[in-house]
C-alpha positions in Angstrom: 71.9 76.7 111.2 70.3 74.9 108.4 72.6 73.4 105.8 70.4 74.8 103.0 71.0 78.3 104.3 74.7 77.8 104.5 74.8 76.5 100.9 72.6 79.4 99.7 74.9 81.9 101.6 77.9 80.4 99.7 76.1 80.8 96.4 75.3 84.4 97.2 78.9 85.1 98.2 80.2 83.5 95.0 77.8 85.6 92.9 79.1 88.7 94.8 82.7 87.8 93.9 81.7 87.5 90.3 80.1 90.9 90.4 83.2 92.3 92.1 85.3 91.2 89.2 83.0 93.0 86.8 83.0 96.1 89.0 79.3 96.1 89.8 79.5 97.2 93.4 75.7 97.6 93.9 75.2 93.9 93.0 78.2 92.9 95.2 76.6 94.7 98.2 73.2 93.0 97.5 74.8 89.5 97.2 76.9 90.0 100.4 73.9 91.3 102.3 71.9 88.2 101.4 74.9 86.0 102.3 75.1 87.5 105.8 71.3 87.3 106.3 71.6 83.5 105.6 74.9 83.1 107.6 75.7 86.0 110.0 79.0 84.3 110.8 80.3 84.2 107.2 83.9 85.3 107.9 84.9 85.4 104.2 82.2 88.1 103.5 83.7 90.3 106.2 87.2 89.6 104.9 86.3 90.5 101.3 84.4 93.7 102.3 87.6 94.5 104.4 89.7 94.2 101.2 87.3 96.6 99.4 87.7 99.1 102.2 91.4 98.6 102.0 91.4 99.4 98.3 89.6 102.7 98.9 92.1 103.5 101.7 89.5 103.2 104.5 92.1 101.3 106.6 90.4 101.6 110.0 87.2 100.2 108.5 89.2 97.4 106.9 90.8 96.5 110.2 87.5 96.3 111.9 86.1 94.0 109.2 89.2 91.8 109.4 88.7 91.7 113.2 85.1 90.6 112.6 86.3 87.8 110.2 88.9 86.6 112.8 86.3 86.6 115.6 84.2 84.3 113.4 87.1 82.2 112.2 90.3 82.4 114.4 92.1 80.1 111.9 91.6 82.5 108.9 95.2 83.0 107.7 94.3 85.4 104.9 92.4 87.7 107.3 95.5 87.9 109.6 97.6 88.8 106.6 95.1 91.4 105.4 94.8 92.9 108.8 98.6 93.2 109.0 98.7 95.0 105.7 95.9 97.4 106.7 97.6 98.1 110.1 100.9 98.8 108.4 99.3 101.7 106.5 98.2 103.6 109.6 100.1 102.4 112.7 102.8 104.2 114.6 106.2 102.6 114.7 105.5 101.4 118.2 102.8 99.1 116.7 105.0 97.5 114.1 105.4 94.4 116.2 101.6 93.9 115.9 101.8 94.1 112.2 104.6 91.4 112.2 102.5 89.4 114.7 99.6 89.3 112.2 101.8 88.1 109.4 103.5 85.5 111.6 100.1 84.2 112.7 99.0 84.0 109.0 102.1 82.1 108.1 101.7 79.7 111.1 98.2 78.9 109.9 99.2 78.6 106.3 103.0 78.0 105.8 102.5 78.2 102.0 101.0 81.8 102.1 103.5 83.6 99.9 101.9 87.0 100.5 102.3 86.6 104.3 106.1 86.0 103.9 106.4 88.8 101.4 104.4 91.3 103.5 106.4 90.4 106.6 109.7 90.7 104.7 108.7 94.2 103.4 107.8 95.2 106.9 111.2 94.1 108.2 113.0 95.8 105.4 111.0 99.1 105.2 109.6 99.6 108.7 111.8 98.0 111.3 115.1 97.8 109.4 115.6 94.2 110.3 117.3 93.2 107.1 118.5 89.7 108.2 114.9 88.8 109.0 113.8 90.3 105.7 116.3 88.2 103.8 115.0 85.0 105.5 111.5 85.8 104.4 112.4 86.8 100.9 114.3 83.4 100.7 111.1 81.6 101.7 109.1 83.6 99.2 111.5 82.6 96.4 111.4 78.9 97.5 107.6 79.0 97.3 107.4 81.1 94.2 110.6 81.1 92.2 109.1 83.8 89.8 108.4 86.5 92.4 110.2 89.5 91.0 109.7 91.7 94.0 111.4 89.2 96.3 114.5 89.1 94.1 114.5 92.9 93.7 114.2 93.6 97.5 116.8 90.9 98.3 119.2 92.4 95.8 118.7 95.8 97.3 119.5 94.6 100.8 122.6 92.7 99.5 123.8 95.8 97.6 123.4 98.0 100.7 125.3 95.6 102.8 128.2 95.3 100.3 127.3 91.8 99.1 127.6 92.8 95.4 127.9 89.4 93.9 124.6 88.2 95.6 122.9 91.5 94.5 124.1 91.0 90.9 122.9 87.4 90.9 119.4 88.5 92.0 119.2 91.3 89.5 120.3 89.0 86.7 117.5 86.6 87.8 115.0 89.5 87.6 116.1 90.4 84.1 115.8 86.8 82.9 112.4 86.4 84.5 111.2 89.8 83.2 112.5 89.0 79.7 110.7 85.6 79.7 107.6 87.3 80.9 107.9 89.9 78.1 108.4 87.2 75.5 105.4 85.3 76.7 103.2 88.4 76.4 104.5 89.1 72.9 104.0 85.5 71.9 100.5 85.5 73.2 99.7 88.8 71.4 101.3 87.7 68.1 99.6 84.3 68.2 96.2 86.1 68.5 96.6 88.7 65.8 95.7 86.3 62.9 92.5 85.3 64.6 91.4 88.8 65.3 91.4 88.4 69.0 93.9 91.3 69.7 
């Protein structure tokens, strides 16, 4: 495939992403169609369309698109993570291991993929009941992103239910301190913009 086509496909894809942020879906479709005409094996396009399908709760369509992306790029960590998330919405409990397998593959390909650890932890906690495994993943999330509120909240919940009240309280205090800091930051930003008329 010609380099010029690949470069133009990337330009079209980037334009599609910009239209996606502004909510212009017709323009997104047109840009993505052009990108796929120039590069039929553009895994990122399939992954992004899969995310759109996921957002509108078309989970089976989303899974198929993530499958397509992975067929084109078997090392696409985010597509494994996204497929796991879509599978978790519609699968029977007998298929939970497949969901965990997708997250595990995503993490193996990208050990810094916070969302992969978080999704796998949530699956352990909420779907399989494997709380020790969930704690390990929440620990990893916190080591990668010390400001992740949901990891602290979920870890606190597990500790509380298992009778580890001091650990639970520690995490809840951390949530309150992070949340307060976040609130102060938002207020400071708003107050600093009032005089200039930006708010």
